[in-house]
Structures are given as structure tokens and as C-alpha cells.
C-alpha positions in Angstrom: -10.7 8.2 20.9 -13.7 5.9 21.1 -16.0 5.5 18.0 -18.4 8.5 18.2 -22.1 7.9 18.5 -24.5 9.9 16.4 -27.4 11.4 18.4 -30.3 12.9 16.4 -32.5 15.5 18.2 -35.5 17.7 17.8 -36.1 20.8 20.0 -37.7 24.2 20.3 -36.2 27.5 21.4 -37.6 30.2 23.6 -39.7 31.7 20.8 -41.3 28.3 20.1 -39.5 27.7 16.8 -38.7 24.2 15.8 -35.1 23.0 15.4 -33.6 19.6 14.5 -30.1 18.2 14.0 -27.6 15.7 15.0 -24.4 15.6 17.1 -21.8 13.2 18.4 -22.2 12.4 22.1 -21.4 9.6 24.5 -25.2 9.2 25.1 -28.6 10.8 25.2 -27.9 12.5 28.5 -25.0 14.4 27.2 -27.0 15.4 24.1 -29.8 16.8 26.3 -27.3 18.7 28.4 -25.8 20.3 25.2 -29.3 21.3 24.0 -30.1 22.9 27.4 -26.9 24.8 27.3 -28.0 26.2 23.9 -31.3 27.2 25.5 -33.2 24.6 23.5 -36.0 22.5 24.9 -35.5 18.8 23.8 -38.5 17.2 22.3 -37.0 14.0 20.9 -33.5 12.6 21.4 -32.7 9.3 19.7 -29.5 7.3 19.1 -28.2 6.8 15.6 -25.3 4.7 14.3 -21.8 4.6 15.7 -19.2 5.8 13.3 -16.0 3.9 13.1 -12.7 4.8 11.4 -13.6 3.1 8.1 -16.8 5.1 7.8 -15.0 8.3 7.2 -14.3 7.9 3.5 -11.2 9.5 2.0 -13.3 10.8 -0.9 -15.4 12.8 1.5 -12.3 14.3 3.2 -10.9 15.4 -0.2 -14.2 16.8 -1.3 -14.6 18.7 2.0 -11.2 20.4 1.7 -11.7 21.2 -2.0 -15.1 22.8 -1.3 -13.7 24.7 1.7 -10.9 26.1 -0.4 -13.3 27.2 -3.1 -15.5 29.0 -0.6 -12.6 30.7 1.1 -11.2 31.8 -2.2 -14.7 33.3 -2.9 -14.3 35.5 0.2 -16.5 33.7 2.7 -15.4 33.4 6.3 -14.1 30.1 7.7 -17.1 29.7 10.0 -19.6 30.5 7.2 -17.8 28.1 4.8 -17.9 25.3 7.4 -21.6 25.9 8.0 -22.4 25.9 4.3 -20.4 22.7 3.5 -21.9 20.9 6.5 -25.5 21.8 5.5 -24.9 20.6 2.0 -23.4 17.3 2.9 -25.5 14.2 2.2 -24.1 12.1 5.1 -25.6 12.9 8.5 -22.4 12.0 10.2 -20.5 14.6 8.3 -23.2 17.1 8.9 -22.9 16.6 12.6 -19.1 16.6 12.5 -18.8 19.8 10.5 -21.5 21.5 12.7 -19.5 20.7 15.8 -16.2 21.9 14.2 -18.0 25.1 13.1 -19.2 25.7 16.6 -15.7 25.3 18.0 -14.3 27.7 15.4 -17.1 30.2 16.2 -16.1 30.0 19.9 -12.5 31.0 19.0 -10.9 27.6 18.8 -8.3 27.5 15.9 -9.4 25.4 13.0 -6.3 23.2 13.2 -7.1 22.5 16.9 -10.7 21.7 16.1 -9.5 19.1 13.5 -6.9 17.7 15.9 -9.8 16.8 18.3 -11.0 14.3 15.7 -7.9 12.1 15.1 -10.1 9.2 14.0 -11.2 11.4 11.0 -8.3 13.7 10.3 -4.7 12.2 10.5 -2.0 14.5 12.1 -0.9 15.8 8.7 -4.3 17.6 8.3 -4.1 19.9 11.4 -0.3 20.4 10.9 -0.8 21.9 7.4 -3.9 23.8 8.4 -1.9 25.4 11.3 0.6 26.6 8.6 -2.3 28.1 6.7 -3.5 29.9 9.8 0.0 31.3 10.4 0.6 32.4 6.8 -2.9 33.5 6.0 -3.0 31.0 3.0 -5.7 28.7 4.3 -7.3 28.2 0.9 -4.0 27.2 -0.7 -3.1 24.8 2.1 -6.5 23.1 1.8 -6.1 22.7 -2.0 -2.6 21.2 -1.6 -3.7 18.9 1.2 -6.7 17.6 -0.9 -4.5 17.1 -4.0 -1.8 15.2 -2.0 -4.3 12.9 -0.4 -6.1 12.2 -3.6 -2.8 11.2 -5.4 -1.8 9.0 -2.4 -5.2 7.2 -2.3 -5.2 6.7 -6.1 -1.8 5.1 -5.9 -2.8 2.9 -3.1 -5.9 1.7 -4.9 -3.8 1.0 -8.1 -1.4 -1.1 -6.1 -4.2 -3.1 -4.4 -5.9 -3.6 -7.8 -2.6 -4.8 -9.4 -2.1 -7.4 -6.6 -5.7 -8.6 -6.6 -5.7 -10.5 -9.9 -2.6 -12.7 -9.1 -3.9 -13.5 -5.7 -7.3 -14.4 -7.1 -5.7 -16.8 -9.7 -3.6 -18.5 -7.0 -6.7 -18.9 -4.7 -8.8 -20.4 -7.5 -6.0 -22.9 -8.4 -5.7 -24.0 -4.7 -9.5 -24.4 -4.4 -9.6 -26.5 -7.6 -6.7 -28.6 -6.4 -8.3 -29.2 -3.0 -11.7 -30.0 -4.6 -10.0 -32.6 -6.8 -8.2 -34.1 -3.9 -11.2 -34.3 -1.7 -14.0 -35.1 -4.2 -12.6 -36.5 -7.4 -9.6 -38.6 -6.5 -11.5 -40.8 -4.0 -13.7 -42.0 -6.9 -10.6 -43.4 -8.6 -9.3 -45.2 -5.5 -11.9 -48.0 -5.9 -10.8 -48.4 -9.5 -7.2 -48.6 -8.5 -8.0 -51.2 -5.8 -9.6 -53.5 -8.4 -6.4 -53.6 -10.4 -4.8 -55.8 -7.6 -1.5 -54.3 -8.5 0.9 -51.9 -6.7 0.3 -48.2 -7.4 3.0 -45.9 -8.6 4.7 -44.1 -5.7 3.7 -40.8 -7.1 0.0 -41.8 -7.1 0.2 -43.4 -3.7 1.6 -40.2 -2.2 -1.2 -38.1 -3.7 -3.8 -40.6 -2.4 -2.2 -40.3 1.0 -2.5 -36.5 0.8 -6.2 -36.9 -0.3 -7.0 -39.2 2.6 -5.2 -36.8 5.0 -7.4 -33.9 3.8 -10.6 -36.0 4.1 -9.8 -37.1 7.7 -8.1 -33.9 9.0 -9.5 -31.2 6.7 -12.0 -29.9 9.3 -9.1 -29.7 11.8 -6.6 -28.1 9.4 -9.0 -25.2 8.5 -9.4 -23.9 12.1 -5.7 -24.5 12.8 -4.8 -22.4 9.8 -7.2 -19.7 10.8 -6.0 -19.7 14.3 -2.4 -19.6 13.2 -3.1 -16.6 11.0 -5.0 -14.8 13.8 -2.1 -15.6 16.2 0.4 -14.2 13.7 -1.6 -11.0 13.3 -2.0 -10.6 17.0 1.7 -11.1 17.6 2.6 -8.7 14.7 0.4 -6.0 16.3 1.8 -6.7 19.8 5.5 -7.2 19.2 7.6 -4.6 17.3 10.1 -7.3 16.3 7.4 -9.2 14.4 6.4 -6.1 12.6 10.0 -5.3 11.6 10.5 -8.9 10.4 7.3 -8.8 8.4 8.0 -5.5 6.7 11.6 -6.5 6.0 10.4 -9.7 4.4 7.9 -7.8 2.4 10.7 -5.6 1.0 12.6 -8.7 -0.2 9.8 -10.0 -2.3 10.3 -9.6 -6.1 8.1 -7.0 -7.7 5.9 -6.7 -4.6 8.8 -5.3 -2.6 9.4 -2.6 -5.2 5.7 -1.7 -5.1 5.8 -1.5 -1.4 9.0 0.6 -1.3 7.8 2.9 -4.0 4.5 3.5 -2.4 6.1 4.4 1.0 8.8 6.6 -0.6 6.3 8.5 -2.7 4.1 9.2 0.4 7.1 10.3 2.4 8.6 12.7 -0.2 5.3 14.1 -1.4 4.3 14.9 2.1 7.6 16.4 2.8 7.3 18.5 -0.3 3.9 19.6 0.8 5.1 20.7 4.2 8.1 22.5 2.7 5.9 24.4 0.2 3.5 25.3 3.0 6.4 26.8 5.1 7.0 24.2 7.8 10.5 23.7 9.0 12.1 20.4 7.8 12.2 18.9 11.2 8.5 19.6 11.8 7.7 18.2 8.4 9.4 14.9 9.3 7.3 14.9 12.5 4.2 15.2 10.4 5.4 12.4 8.0 6.1 10.2 11.0 2.5 10.4 12.2 1.1 9.5 8.8 3.1 6.3 8.4 1.4 3.0 9.4 4.5 0.7 9.3 6.9 0.6 12.2 10.0 0.0 10.1 9.5 3.2 8.1 8.5 5.2 11.2 11.7 4.2 12.9 13.7 5.3 9.8 11.9 8.7 9.9 12.7 9.1 13.7 16.4 8.3 12.9 16.4 11.0 10.2 15.0 13.5 12.7 17.7 12.7 15.1 20.4 13.2 12.4 18.8 16.5 11.4 18.4 17.7 15.0 22.1 16.9 15.5 23.0 19.3 12.6 23.6 16.8 9.8 22.3 17.6 6.3 19.4 15.5 5.1 21.4 13.8 2.3 24.0 12.6 4.8 21.2 11.2 7.1 19.7 9.3 4.1 23.1 7.7 3.3 22.9 5.7 6.5 19.5 4.1 5.8 19.0 1.2 3.4 15.3 1.9 3.0 16.1 4.9 0.8 17.4 4.5 -2.7 20.6 6.1 -4.0 18.4 8.4 -6.1 17.0 9.9 -2.9 20.5 10.7 -1.6 21.6 12.2 -4.9 18.6 14.5 -5.6 18.3 15.7 -2.0 22.0 16.5 -2.0 21.5 18.6 -5.1 18.5 20.3 -3.6 20.2 21.2 -0.4 23.3 22.6 -2.3 21.1 24.5 -4.7 18.7 25.8 -2.1 15.7 24.2 -3.9 14.9 21.4 -1.5 11.1 21.7 -1.8 11.2 21.3 -5.6 13.6 18.4 -5.5 11.5 16.7 -2.8 8.5 17.1 -5.0 10.3 15.8 -8.1 11.6 12.8 -6.0 8.1 12.0 -4.8 6.6 12.3 -8.3 9.3 10.1 -9.7 8.6 7.3 -7.2 4.9 7.8 -7.7 5.2 7.5 -11.4 7.5 4.4 -11.2 5.1 2.8 -8.8 2.2 3.5 -11.1 4.0 1.9 -14.0 5.0 -1.1 -12.0 1.4 -1.5 -10.8 0.2 -1.3 -14.4 2.7 -3.9 -15.5 2.4 -6.2 -12.5 -0.6 -8.2 -13.7 1.0 -8.8 -17.1 4.3 -9.7 -15.5 2.8 -12.2 -13.0 0.3 -13.7 -15.4 2.7 -16.3 -17.0 3.9 -17.3 -13.5 0.3 -17.7 -12.3 -0.4 -19.9 -15.3 2.6 -22.0 -14.6 1.6 -22.5 -11.0 -2.0 -23.4 -11.9 -0.8 -25.8 -14.6 1.6 -27.5 -12.2 -1.0 -27.9 -9.5 -3.8 -29.2 -11.8 -1.4 -31.2 -14.0 0.2 -33.0 -11.0 -3.2 -34.2 -9.9 -4.3 -35.3 -13.4 -1.0 -37.3 -13.9 -1.4 -38.9 -10.4 -5.0 -40.0 -11.2 -4.3 -41.4 -14.7 -0.8 -42.8 -14.2 -2.1 -46.2 -12.9 -4.4 -46.4 -15.9 -1.4 -46.1 -18.2 0.0 -49.2 -16.6 -3.4 -51.0 -16.8 -2.1 -53.4 -19.5 0.7 -54.6 -17.2 -1.7 -55.0 -14.3 -4.2 -57.1 -16.3 -1.4 -59.3 -17.7 
């Protein structure tokens, strides 16, 4: 689906009353045709901004479903609830989106199908769970569960990113300081070294050679590095083998691999628990999980699990064949299947991985801080020693 374009309009009806609003269309012509179909006479039709996937904030999605659940619990109809939430929203894009969804619902389109028509805004998990609410008559409960699950997932993701930000910042600063000393500070010492009329230590000579290389080829290295990174990203998006290798390498990293695995497992099992509590069959729940995962390696594992389950194998036996899942996953799910309490064990498993990932994210900065200090000290200390090592031998050179 292309990025929708917001069209703002003003019109009058047959009674001469003034109306204004906004809608998502491919252009002004389509907007005018829609207004004419509603028996409105267009007065002004103007193009607004184009909404991309990143413009639909997860906070707005969670707030939308929480407000919708509250209004449904108060006894309002779905159409009236959608209209009220849309009119009260501060963002014109959300106002237009909810207005169009409300119009579809008023025309008899199921709410889940109306959400599925906007995949750029609502991932496949949203319409899947709303469809369960439509079948069971527990739309408000499904909305609340969906909002709570998405909020927990987003908070965990933000905590992981925040935990990794500090170590990466320290390493970046250390590299910038080192490059600055090599390019701007070390050349000032070269003329002093040349006045000694004595051979330089091999260590200093090597660092000077690195400095001269950066001065001569630095402007070439920068675009080559950027081009190499862009090529790697392009290949990783284009070739599945690159994606698998990248994600397998990420799993092997100390600390970061545990964060990555824990985040994925918590998302999988919390989503599965949500689908089970909502009444979806296990196989359909895995299909919903598959569509919410961004990484190929994990999607392929979920597809393999679906094949095992479709073949009649219990879930715990299917998990035993995949190294992405921890032994705890196998043990708890086996207990849940034997006790007939799979939904509660899935929820407990997801919460355990979520809690462990939260703890690891909280402790990551403290765990990596000594390592970052060592890396920074080695980089800066190497350059300082290289610059002053010839001066230590100044007495021998003068003699």
C-alpha cells in the first residue's frame, strides 16, 4: 500500500450547510468524486501531507484501542465510538483515518476487515484479534488486551534500545577522539621528530604511517565505508541468506544476543498467549505471530512450528527441534499441554522472558561500562604513548 495522501476539503450540502473535513485519497480528483457521491458540493480541495509508516505512532494506536474499549464498555455502538474517538483526536491524519473506518463500518464492513485495509497502520495481529472479538462478542476485552500487549512490547523495545545507546555512544566518541588526534594532533609532532635526526621507534613510525594514510585517503575512506554499509544493507534486504547470517551472528554476541533472543521470545509468547485467551486456535495464533515478526530467521522458525503442529505433533515436541527456543520454553509448554493450561503457561513464559530482558537491559550499561572504559583507554593511551615515546629517547638522540 502506497503512503496515503491527506486531502483537506470544504463543501456545502443540498441545504446550503457548510461542511469541512479531510480524507485519504490518491489525489484531488478522487476526493472531489467522493464528495459528489456524498451529495456535497466541493468549495475547496487542497493537498495536505503524505503519511508514511513512521508517522503512525504506536502511542496513538494504543490510546485509540483503550479509548475504543472504554466507550464500548459504556454501551456505545462501534460506529458511534469510532466517530467520537476520531472527532476528539488532535492529529488530522488520525481524524481522517478513523472517519473512513467509521464510514466503512456504517456501510456494513466488519471492523476487522476495515482495519486490514490499512496494513501500513495496523499490523496483521490487530485485525486478527478484532475478528475474534467480533465472533465472541467481546470486542471491548480484545481491544484492551491488544492495547496492553502492544504497550508492553513497545516499552521493552525502547528499554533495549536505550540500554544499547550508551555503550555505542562511548565507542563512537572514543573513535572520533582517536581519529582527531591522528589527523590534527600527531602531524604537529612529526616536525619535532624530524629535528631529532634519529630513527623513530617502530611503534611510533607505524602510528605516523596510519596518520598519513588518514590524511591522504580519509576523504576516500569515508564514502567507501558509507557505500559498503549501504551495499550490505541492500544485500541483507534482498538476499535471505544474508539476513539469516546477520541474525545468527547477532544471536552469538555476548549480552546483546541474549537481549535480542529475549525480546523476540517475549513477543512470540505474549502474542500467542493473547491469541489463546481471545479464543483463536493455536495454528491461527502462530499465523498471527508470523506476520508480526520482522526478522526472517524467526519467521522461518514459526513457519516450521506451524508445519509440525499441522502434522499432528504437540507444540513442545516441535520446539525441541529448534535451537532458537530455550529449554525453558520446551519444559513449560509441555507442562501446559499436559495440564490443559497452555494459555496461562504461554503467558507465564512470555512474562518471564520479558522480565529477564528488562533486567538484562537495566544491567547492560553497568556491565559494559568497564569494557567501554578499557577500549577508550587503549585507543587514547596508544596514541599518547606513540606521540611521546620518541621524546623519552630524546637524551640518546641528542647524544
